[in-house]
Backbone as CSV, one residue per row, in Angstrom:
resi,resn,N_x,N_y,N_z,CA_x,CA_y,CA_z,C_x,C_y,C_z
1,UNK,0.844,-1.189,0.000,0.000,0.000,0.000,0.884,1.245,0.000
2,UNK,0.472,2.249,-0.731,1.237,3.486,-0.835,1.200,4.242,0.494
3,UNK,2.287,4.919,0.788,2.378,5.741,1.989,1.763,7.105,1.692
4,UNK,0.927,7.573,2.580,0.338,8.893,2.390,1.419,9.956,2.495
5,UNK,1.398,10.928,1.596,2.395,11.993,1.671,2.145,12.875,2.890
6,UNK,3.215,13.466,3.379,3.130,14.424,4.474,3.578,15.777,3.952
7,UNK,3.159,16.833,4.589,3.517,18.184,4.134,5.031,18.338,4.031
8,UNK,5.749,17.728,4.941,7.212,17.860,4.955,7.881,17.143,3.774
9,UNK,7.134,16.348,3.023,7.685,15.674,1.846,7.845,16.631,0.663
10,UNK,7.282,17.826,0.756,7.259,18.769,-0.348,8.074,20.013,-0.021
11,UNK,8.754,20.573,-1.020,9.511,21.800,-0.766,8.584,22.999,-0.557
12,UNK,9.113,24.019,0.066,8.356,25.261,0.236,7.945,25.769,-1.138
13,UNK,6.761,26.302,-1.212,6.272,26.842,-2.467,5.451,25.871,-3.293
14,UNK,5.338,24.620,-2.826,4.511,23.652,-3.542,3.050,24.083,-3.470
15,UNK,2.358,24.010,-4.602,0.929,24.322,-4.660,0.155,23.013,-4.709
16,UNK,-0.894,22.921,-3.909,-1.750,21.739,-3.868,-3.075,22.100,-4.526
17,UNK,-3.414,21.368,-5.573,-4.536,21.715,-6.439,-5.481,20.522,-6.556
18,UNK,-6.761,20.805,-6.668,-7.773,19.775,-6.886,-8.282,19.924,-8.318
19,UNK,-8.232,18.827,-9.054,-8.670,18.804,-10.441,-9.924,17.947,-10.544
20,UNK,-10.947,18.480,-11.168,-12.181,17.718,-11.413,-12.743,17.065,-10.138
21,UNK,-12.706,17.740,-9.034,-13.328,17.352,-7.761,-12.611,16.276,-6.959
22,UNK,-11.844,15.371,-7.595,-11.268,14.289,-6.798,-9.831,13.907,-7.159
23,UNK,-9.185,14.677,-8.017,-7.814,14.344,-8.406,-6.853,15.332,-7.741
24,UNK,-5.990,14.831,-6.843,-5.033,15.702,-6.172,-3.788,15.925,-7.041
25,UNK,-3.534,17.175,-7.375,-2.341,17.545,-8.138,-1.422,18.369,-7.253
26,UNK,-0.123,18.265,-7.510,0.854,19.088,-6.808,1.754,19.751,-7.833
27,UNK,1.931,21.054,-7.689,2.840,21.824,-8.532,4.076,22.110,-7.681
28,UNK,5.154,21.413,-8.004,6.365,21.455,-7.186,7.413,22.343,-7.852
29,UNK,7.924,23.353,-7.124,8.981,24.179,-7.706,10.243,23.346,-7.925
30,UNK,10.936,23.599,-9.028,12.117,22.805,-9.384,13.402,23.300,-8.767
31,UNK,13.426,24.462,-8.258,14.661,24.945,-7.651,14.544,26.388,-7.223
32,UNK,15.492,26.810,-6.444,15.475,28.166,-5.924,15.897,29.189,-6.969
33,UNK,16.505,28.740,-8.065,16.970,29.657,-9.104,15.877,29.964,-10.124
34,UNK,14.659,29.515,-9.863,13.545,29.826,-10.741,13.492,29.000,-12.010
35,UNK,13.837,27.731,-11.916,13.818,26.862,-13.092,12.417,26.399,-13.467
36,UNK,11.396,26.984,-12.911,10.035,26.566,-13.218,9.500,25.594,-12.191
37,UNK,8.498,24.841,-12.610,7.868,23.893,-11.696,7.459,22.647,-12.473
38,UNK,7.160,21.599,-11.721,6.714,20.335,-12.305,5.386,19.966,-11.660
39,UNK,4.468,19.463,-12.475,3.150,19.055,-11.996,3.099,17.541,-11.850
40,UNK,2.447,17.083,-10.763,2.303,15.657,-10.500,0.866,15.341,-10.098
41,UNK,0.374,14.207,-10.572,-0.931,13.676,-10.216,-0.689,12.638,-9.125
42,UNK,-1.301,12.829,-7.964,-1.118,11.931,-6.827,-2.266,10.948,-6.655
43,UNK,-3.191,10.882,-7.609,-4.303,9.941,-7.508,-3.742,8.523,-7.464
44,UNK,-4.133,7.757,-6.465,-3.607,6.407,-6.289,-2.413,6.342,-5.348
45,UNK,-1.956,7.501,-4.858,-0.913,7.528,-3.844,0.520,7.571,-4.351
46,UNK,0.705,7.551,-5.665,2.059,7.627,-6.220,2.107,8.783,-7.210
47,UNK,3.115,9.645,-7.094,3.177,10.784,-8.012,3.531,10.360,-9.435
48,UNK,2.759,10.885,-10.379,3.027,10.667,-11.800,3.045,12.026,-12.473
49,UNK,3.942,12.230,-13.418,3.955,13.524,-14.118,2.578,13.832,-14.705
50,UNK,2.216,15.100,-14.655,0.909,15.527,-15.137,1.096,16.603,-16.208
51,UNK,0.381,16.476,-17.301,0.436,17.461,-18.390,-0.423,18.663,-18.016
52,UNK,0.213,19.730,-17.648,-0.486,20.918,-17.159,-1.415,21.512,-18.220
53,UNK,-1.226,21.173,-19.466,-2.094,21.680,-20.527,-3.547,21.239,-20.350
54,UNK,-3.778,20.221,-19.567,-5.143,19.736,-19.318,-5.935,20.667,-18.404
55,UNK,-5.240,21.516,-17.658,-5.924,22.410,-16.735,-6.569,23.556,-17.492
56,UNK,-7.806,23.823,-17.146,-8.567,24.945,-17.708,-9.003,25.832,-16.546
57,UNK,-9.485,26.994,-16.849,-9.876,27.953,-15.812,-10.910,27.374,-14.851
58,UNK,-11.822,26.552,-15.350,-12.933,26.107,-14.513,-12.881,24.642,-14.091
59,UNK,-11.782,23.937,-14.289,-11.762,22.519,-13.906,-10.790,22.199,-12.773
60,UNK,-10.261,23.231,-12.120,-9.331,23.009,-11.007,-9.336,24.231,-10.100
61,UNK,-8.862,24.034,-8.872,-8.781,25.124,-7.908,-7.778,24.756,-6.828
62,UNK,-7.237,25.752,-6.129,-6.312,25.462,-5.028,-7.034,24.725,-3.899
63,UNK,-6.371,23.753,-3.319,-6.938,23.081,-2.138,-7.024,24.089,-0.997
64,UNK,-8.029,23.934,-0.159,-8.175,24.826,0.994,-7.025,24.648,1.976
65,UNK,-6.473,23.437,2.024,-5.371,23.131,2.940,-4.661,21.871,2.453
66,UNK,-3.480,21.639,2.992,-2.783,20.396,2.668,-3.611,19.203,3.130
67,UNK,-4.270,19.337,4.266,-5.068,18.240,4.808,-6.215,17.866,3.868
68,UNK,-6.869,18.859,3.271,-7.937,18.579,2.309,-7.356,17.823,1.114
69,UNK,-6.215,18.270,0.631,-5.556,17.631,-0.522,-5.156,16.196,-0.168
70,UNK,-4.549,15.996,1.005,-4.106,14.668,1.423,-5.290,13.712,1.604
71,UNK,-6.442,14.239,2.012,-7.634,13.403,2.153,-8.063,12.844,0.798
72,UNK,-7.868,13.608,-0.275,-8.167,13.100,-1.625,-7.192,12.007,-2.018
73,UNK,-5.936,12.179,-1.660,-4.959,11.108,-1.939,-5.400,9.850,-1.214
74,UNK,-5.738,9.969,0.048,-6.157,8.809,0.850,-7.390,8.145,0.254
75,UNK,-8.353,8.931,-0.175,-9.584,8.388,-0.754,-9.317,7.665,-2.087
76,UNK,-8.225,7.996,-2.745,-7.922,7.378,-4.043,-7.173,6.059,-3.925
77,UNK,-6.812,5.694,-2.711,-6.057,4.443,-2.511,-6.960,3.232,-2.565
């Protein structure tokens, strides 16, 4: 079984996003020098690269908290 992520597993500046009501996404900064960010889909408890082009204005939103986001990861296991 996959281990649930903890807030400390992510670098500062990580954005936690909910896509289509039940898919937990994380936008992780790539470095302090501003090299951009990488998106990951955590549905199922394991991070997989996510194509950010799928996001539209009305199909995603910031999670209210890390706990709300982590609850979606847990529900997807």
